[in-house]
BAMAR-668362 format. One record per residue (C-alpha): residue number from 1; residue in three letters; x, y, z. Coordinates in steps of 0.05 Angstrom, whole numbers, always signed. Each point is the difference from the previous one (the first is absolute). Layout:
REM residues N
NODE     k     r       px       py       pz
NODE   NUM   ALA        X        Y        Z
...
This chain:
REM residues 358
NODE     k     r       px       py       pz
NODE     1   MET    +1339    -1924    +2291
NODE     2   SER      +26      -69      +17
NODE     3   ALA      -41      -40      +49
NODE     4   CYS      +63       -9      +43
NODE     5   MET       +8      +75       +9
NODE     6   SER      -33      +43      +52
NODE     7   ILE      -10      +75       +7
NODE     8   PRO      +67      +32      +16
NODE     9   THR       +6      +38      +66
NODE    10   GLU      +54      +48      +23
NODE    11   PRO      +16      +45      +59
NODE    12   ILE       +6      +74      -13
NODE    13   GLY      +63      +14      +40
NODE    14   SER       +8      +24      +71
NODE    15   ILE      -11      -42      +63
NODE    16   PRO       +1      +30      +70
NODE    17   ARG      +70       -3      +31
NODE    18   PRO      +14      -43      +61
NODE    19   ARG       +0      +40      +66
NODE    20   PRO      +76       -6      +10
NODE    21   LEU      +10      +30      -69
NODE    22   GLN      -49      +56      +15
NODE    23   GLU      +37      +17      +64
NODE    24   ALA      +67       -4      -36
NODE    25   LEU      -24      +48      -54
NODE    26   ALA      -19      +51      +53
NODE    27   GLU      +68       -7      +35
NODE    28   HIS      +36       +5      -67
NODE    29   ALA      -38      +63      -17
NODE    30   GLN      +25      +31      +65
NODE    31   GLY      +72      -21      -14
NODE    32   ARG       +2      -52      +55
NODE    33   LEU       +6      -62      -44
NODE    34   PRO      +55      -15      -51
NODE    35   ASP      -17      -13      -73
NODE    36   SER      +27      -70       +5
NODE    37   GLU      -46      -20      +57
NODE    38   LEU      -61      +27      -36
NODE    39   ALA      +20      -36      -64
NODE    40   LEU       +5      -66      +38
NODE    41   LEU      -70       +8      +28
NODE    42   GLN      -27      +19      -68
NODE    43   GLU      +31      -63      -31
NODE    44   GLN      -30      -43      +55
NODE    45   ALA      -68      +32      -11
NODE    46   THR       +5      -12      -75
NODE    47   ALA      +17      -74      +11
NODE    48   ASP      -57       -8      +49
NODE    49   THR      -49      +34      -48
NODE    50   ILE      +19      -46      -57
NODE    51   SER       -3      -62      +44
NODE    52   ARG      -70      +18      +26
NODE    53   LEU      -26      +14      -71
NODE    54   GLU      +27      -68      -23
NODE    55   LYS      -33      -35      +59
NODE    56   ILE      -69      +28      -16
NODE    57   GLY       +8      -22      -73
NODE    58   SER       +9      +67      -34
NODE    59   PRO      +21      -18      -72
NODE    60   VAL      +35      +67       -9
NODE    61   LEU      +42      +31      +55
NODE    62   VAL      +22      +70      +20
NODE    63   ASP      +51      +24      +50
NODE    64   GLY      -53      +41      +36
NODE    65   GLU      +41      +63      -10
NODE    66   GLN      +34      -14      +66
NODE    67   ALA      +62      +38      -20
NODE    68   LYS      -34      +60      -33
NODE    69   PRO      -13      +65      +38
NODE    70   SER      -64       +5      -41
NODE    71   PHE      -27      -24      -67
NODE    72   VAL      +12      +68      -30
NODE    73   THR      +65      +28      +30
NODE    74   TYR      +47      -60       -5
NODE    75   PRO      +38      +30      -61
NODE    76   LEU      +15      +63      +40
NODE    77   ALA      +37      -28      +60
NODE    78   GLY      +66      +38       +4
NODE    79   LEU      -18      +53      -53
NODE    80   SER      +28      +66      +24
NODE    81   THR      -38      +47      -47
NODE    82   LEU      -66       -4      +37
NODE    83   ALA      -39      +48      +45
NODE    84   PRO      -54      -26      +46
NODE    85   ASP      -56      +48      -23
NODE    86   GLY      -27      -36      -61
NODE    87   ALA      -70      -20      -22
NODE    88   VAL      -48      -16      +57
NODE    89   ILE      -48      -60       -6
NODE    90   PRO      -61       +8      +46
NODE    91   PHE      -36      -62      +25
NODE    92   ALA      -74       -4      +19
NODE    93   ASP      +14       -7      +74
NODE    94   GLY      +38      +66       +2
NODE    95   HIS      +72      -26       +0
NODE    96   THR      +47      +17      -57
NODE    97   ARG      +62      -26      -35
NODE    98   GLN      +50      +49      -30
NODE    99   LEU      +47      -15      -57
NODE   100   PRO      +68      +34       -4
NODE   101   ARG      +15      +55      -50
NODE   102   LEU      +57       -6      -50
NODE   103   THR      +48      +60       +5
NODE   104   ALA      +51      -15      -55
NODE   105   GLY      +15      -46      -58
NODE   106   PRO      +17      -47      -29
NODE   107   PHE      -50      -48      +31
NODE   108   ARG      +27      -69      +14
NODE   109   TYR      -28      -59      +38
NODE   110   GLN      +44      -17      +60
NODE   111   VAL      -31      -69       +9
NODE   112   HIS      -30      -46      -52
NODE   113   ALA      -53      -52      +15
NODE   114   GLU      +43      -54      -31
NODE   115   LYS      +38       -1      +66
NODE   116   PHE      -63      -20      +39
NODE   117   LEU      -18      -53      -51
NODE   118   ARG      +69      -32       +1
NODE   119   ASP       -1       -1      +76
NODE   120   ALA      -68      -33       +0
NODE   121   ARG      +17      -53      -52
NODE   122   ARG      +57      -25      +44
NODE   123   HIS      -54      -28      +46
NODE   124   THR      -44      -38      -50
NODE   125   GLU       -5      -36      -66
NODE   126   ALA      -72      +22      -10
NODE   127   PRO      -21      +58      -46
NODE   128   VAL      +12      +68      +31
NODE   129   LYS      -36      +63      -20
NODE   130   GLN      +32      +68       +7
NODE   131   ALA      -37      +66      +11
NODE   132   VAL      +31      +65      -24
NODE   133   ILE      -24      +71       +5
NODE   134   ALA      -32      +28      -63
NODE   135   PRO      +39      +58      -31
NODE   136   SER      -63      +41       +3
NODE   137   ALA       +4       +1      +76
NODE   138   LEU      +72      +23       +0
NODE   139   SER      -18      +54      -50
NODE   140   LEU      -31      +35      +60
NODE   141   LEU      +70      +13      +28
NODE   142   TYR      +11      +56      -51
NODE   143   PRO      -23      +67      +29
NODE   144   GLN      -53      +41      -34
NODE   145   ASP      +45      +61       -3
NODE   146   GLY      +56      -39      -34
NODE   147   ILE      +74       -9      +15
NODE   148   ASP      +53      +48      -26
NODE   149   GLY      +41      -33      -54
NODE   150   TYR      -41      -64       +0
NODE   151   SER      -64       +3      -41
NODE   152   ARG      -60      -44      +12
NODE   153   GLU      +10      -33      -67
NODE   154   ALA      +72      -17      +18
NODE   155   PHE      -25      -28      +66
NODE   156   LEU      -53      -43      -34
NODE   157   ALA      +52      -26      -49
NODE   158   ASP      +45      -20      +58
NODE   159   LEU      -60      -30      +38
NODE   160   ALA      -19      -42      -61
NODE   161   ASP      +71      -27       -5
NODE   162   GLU       +3      -17      +74
NODE   163   ALA      -69      -32       +1
NODE   164   GLU      +17      -42      -60
NODE   165   ALA      +64      -24      +34
NODE   166   ASP      -40      -16      +64
NODE   167   ILE      -49      -43      -39
NODE   168   ARG      +50      -32      -47
NODE   169   GLY      +46      -18      +57
NODE   170   CYS      -57      -39      +33
NODE   171   LEU      -18      -36      -64
NODE   172   ASP      +72      -19      -11
NODE   173   ALA       +5      -24      +72
NODE   174   GLY      -56      -49      -13
NODE   175   ALA      -62      +34      +27
NODE   176   HIS      -64      -40      -12
NODE   177   VAL      -33      +67      -14
NODE   178   VAL      +18      +73      +13
NODE   179   GLN      -58      +40      +27
NODE   180   LEU       -1      +76       -5
NODE   181   ASP      -35      +30      +60
NODE   182   PHE      -47      +54      -27
NODE   183   THR      -40      +21      +61
NODE   184   GLU       +7      +72      -22
NODE   185   GLY      -44      -14      -60
NODE   186   ARG      -66       +6      +37
NODE   187   LEU      +28      +55      +43
NODE   188   ALA      +15      +40      -63
NODE   189   LEU      -74       +7      -13
NODE   190   LYS      -10      +28      +70
NODE   191   LEU      +55      +51      -11
NODE   192   ASP      -24      +17      -71
NODE   193   PRO      -71      -24      -17
NODE   194   SER      +11      +23      -72
NODE   195   GLY      +45      -61      -10
NODE   196   GLY      +60      +39      -25
NODE   197   VAL      +46      -23      +55
NODE   198   LEU      -22      -72      -11
NODE   199   ASP      +14       +7      -75
NODE   200   ASP      +70      +24      +17
NODE   201   PHE      +11      -59      +47
NODE   202   VAL      -22      -50      -53
NODE   203   ALA      +46      +33      -52
NODE   204   THR      +58       +0      +49
NODE   205   ASN       -9      -74      +14
NODE   206   ASN      -10      -20      -73
NODE   207   ARG      +63      +39      -18
NODE   208   VAL      +37      -53      +41
NODE   209   LEU      -44      -60      -16
NODE   210   ASP       +8      +10      -75
NODE   211   ARG      +74      -16       +8
NODE   212   PHE      -19      -73      +12
NODE   213   ASP      -21      -51      -52
NODE   214   ASP      -64      -40       +1
NODE   215   SER      +32      -60      +35
NODE   216   GLU      +27      +45      +55
NODE   217   ARG      -65      +38       +8
NODE   218   ALA      -34      -67      +12
NODE   219   ARG      +41       -1      +65
NODE   220   LEU      -18      +71      +19
NODE   221   GLY      -60      +22      +39
NODE   222   VAL      -32      +62      +31
NODE   223   HIS      -34       +3      +68
NODE   224   THR      -54      +50      +17
NODE   225   CYS      -34      +14      +66
NODE   226   PRO      -26      +60      +39
NODE   227   GLY      +60       -2      +47
NODE   228   GLY       +5      -40      +64
NODE   229   ASP      +36      +29      +60
NODE   230   HIS      -17       -3      +74
NODE   231   ASP      -67      -32      -19
NODE   232   SER      -19      +60      -43
NODE   233   THR       -2      +18      -74
NODE   234   HIS      +15      +63      -40
NODE   235   SER      -48       -8      -59
NODE   236   LEU      -54      -52      +13
NODE   237   ASP      -51      +56      -12
NODE   238   VAL      +24       +9      -72
NODE   239   ASP      -45      -35      -50
NODE   240   TYR      +36      -60      -29
NODE   241   ALA      -36      +12      -66
NODE   242   GLU      +43      +61      -11
NODE   243   LEU      +65      -39      +10
NODE   244   LEU       -9      -68      -31
NODE   245   PRO       -6      +19      -74
NODE   246   LYS      +66      +37       +5
NODE   247   LEU      +32      -53      +43
NODE   248   PHE       -9      -51      -55
NODE   249   GLN      +38      +45      -48
NODE   250   LEU      +64      -20      +37
NODE   251   HIS      +43      -47      -42
NODE   252   VAL       +6      -60      +46
NODE   253   GLY      -25      -71       +0
NODE   254   ASN      -28       -2      +71
NODE   255   PHE      -45      +45      +41
NODE   256   TYR       -9       -6      +75
NODE   257   VAL      -65      +35      +18
NODE   258   GLN      -25      +14      +71
NODE   259   LEU      -72      -26       +3
NODE   260   ALA      -17      -33      +67
NODE   261   SER       -8      +68      +35
NODE   262   GLU      -43      +30      -55
NODE   263   PRO      -72      +14      +20
NODE   264   ASP      -26      -25      -67
NODE   265   PRO      +50      -51      -28
NODE   266   GLU      -47      -23      -55
NODE   267   ARG       -2      +70      -30
NODE   268   VAL      +75       +1       -1
NODE   269   LEU       +2      -69      -33
NODE   270   ARG      -46      +25      -55
NODE   271   ILE      +47      +58      -13
NODE   272   ILE      +60      -47       -2
NODE   273   ALA      -37      -45      -49
NODE   274   GLU      -14      +59      -46
NODE   275   HIS      +74      +17       -4
NODE   276   LEU      +31      -69       +1
NODE   277   ARG      +44      -15      -59
NODE   278   PRO      +29      -66      -24
NODE   279   GLY      +66      -22      +28
NODE   280   ILE       -6      +31      +69
NODE   281   ARG      -18      -29      +68
NODE   282   VAL      -38      +37      +54
NODE   283   PHE      +15      -20      +72
NODE   284   VAL      -59      +22      +42
NODE   285   GLY       +7      +16      +74
NODE   286   VAL      -37      -52      +42
NODE   287   THR      +26      +18      +70
NODE   288   ASP       -2      +68      +33
NODE   289   PRO      +64      +16      +40
NODE   290   ILE      -34      +58      +36
NODE   291   ASP      -59      -42      +26
NODE   292   PRO      +23      -34      +65
NODE   293   ALA      -48      -58      -13
NODE   294   VAL      +34      -59      -34
NODE   295   GLU      -38      -23      -61
NODE   296   THR      -20      -73       -4
NODE   297   PRO      +21      -42      -60
NODE   298   GLU      -74       -4      -18
NODE   299   GLN       -7      +76       -1
NODE   300   VAL      +61       +4      -45
NODE   301   ARG      -29      -55      -45
NODE   302   ASP      -65      +38       -8
NODE   303   ARG      +36      +64      -18
NODE   304   ILE      +38      -37      -54
NODE   305   LEU      -62      -33      -28
NODE   306   LEU      -31      +69       -6
NODE   307   ALA      +61      +25      -37
NODE   308   ALA       -3      -61      -46
NODE   309   ARG      -68      +22      -25
NODE   310   HIS      +33      +61      -31
NODE   311   ILE      +72      -19      -14
NODE   312   PRO      +18      -62      -40
NODE   313   VAL      +34      -49      +47
NODE   314   ASP      +62       -5      -45
NODE   315   GLN       +9      +75      +13
NODE   316   LEU      -16       -1      +74
NODE   317   GLY      +45       -2      +61
NODE   318   THR       -7      +18      +73
NODE   319   CYS      +40      +42      +48
NODE   320   ASP       -7      +40      +64
NODE   321   ASP      -28      +70       -8
NODE   322   CYS      +67      +31      +17
NODE   323   GLY      +62      -10      +43
NODE   324   PHE      -11      -10      +74
NODE   325   SER      +53      +48      +24
NODE   326   PRO      +27      +43      -57
NODE   327   PHE      +36      +47      +49
NODE   328   ALA      +48      -32      +49
NODE   329   ASP      -29      +36      +61
NODE   330   ASP      -71      -23      -13
NODE   331   THR      -21      -48      +56
NODE   332   SER      -75       +3      -11
NODE   333   THR       -5      -72      -26
NODE   334   SER      +34      -58      +36
NODE   335   ARG      +46      -48      -35
NODE   336   ASP      -44      -59      +19
NODE   337   VAL      -63      +33      -28
NODE   338   ALA      +36      +14      -66
NODE   339   PHE      +22      -72       -8
NODE   340   ALA      -70      -25      +19
NODE   341   LYS      -31      +44      -55
NODE   342   ILE      +51      -25      -50
NODE   343   GLU      -15      -72      +18
NODE   344   ALA      -74      +13       -9
NODE   345   ARG      +15      +29      -69
NODE   346   VAL      +41      -60      -20
NODE   347   LYS      -52      -50      +25
NODE   348   GLY      -59      +40      -27
NODE   349   THR      +32       +4      -69
NODE   350   ALA       +9      -75       +0
NODE   351   LEU      -74       -9      +19
NODE   352   ALA      -22      +47      -56
NODE   353   SER      +45      -36      -50
NODE   354   ALA      -31      -66      +19
NODE   355   GLU      -70      +29       -5
NODE   356   LEU      +16      +25      -70
NODE   357   GLY      +27      -67      -21
NODE   358   LEU      +72      +22       -8
């Protein structure tokens, strides 16, 4: 690594929405606010998010998912062939999130992430990262008892085509990197400790990832975490050692791994080191969005120096553990706290880079 380079650092995706946008989303859901007024507030929030990230020196920007209903359901907005009684995701604090259920085929994305990327890039010349939902998550839309006239294999074929188009559109629109959100990976081991569901998820994702060449996969990444919603998780109690070997079977050039909230981060780092292969970069989480305490740059630095004992610095990056507000109605973390944590990550990464002589 060149002496003029430092350890790369990137956000994961979502940033808490400003209060006026939160209020507008509630009014819009009740039919009291026109689409055009909501869209204007979302655009203003996107511009503000990008401006604040630039001011704190973030080398890679995101739109903060200000215009997404959630990190997982954005492709479904306006899809008429859905019922509300899909898969339920339980969180440790007792609350749940429920996915919709597909009722008929063919399955088609109604919204592609390229739209969010192009909107964001209008506000900056800096590199912009785009998060997309992993096809494995959307595979949960298909009901266990099937759909008359639309087989699961036909659905998975359509899903692969749609997911490829979602990713490729972002690459073509100039994304710095396209990150697949794979929070369901760790959850899969809670639902099925045998690992069969996780194997299916990995195969579903690689079915799409294998459609890209090596140069494209260098700009693709996968994010894993135990969920983060209303300051709770859905799978932090699942042993990372069961997930990580299979996670690294995904055919991407970048891995974004939640680490700051792990009780024994060094154990996780040893597992990562065992499965690290040439040509990939591992971004380790150095800030915990669920912890209300804002990390200091020095705390971040020390977490990175620990990681550097196990991961070669030319394969190391830093990130936040997960998004700060992956669902639009999550107000558990304030916008100011999120930006303070991001600033600590940026400054702490610079401190660690200097300490390592980069």
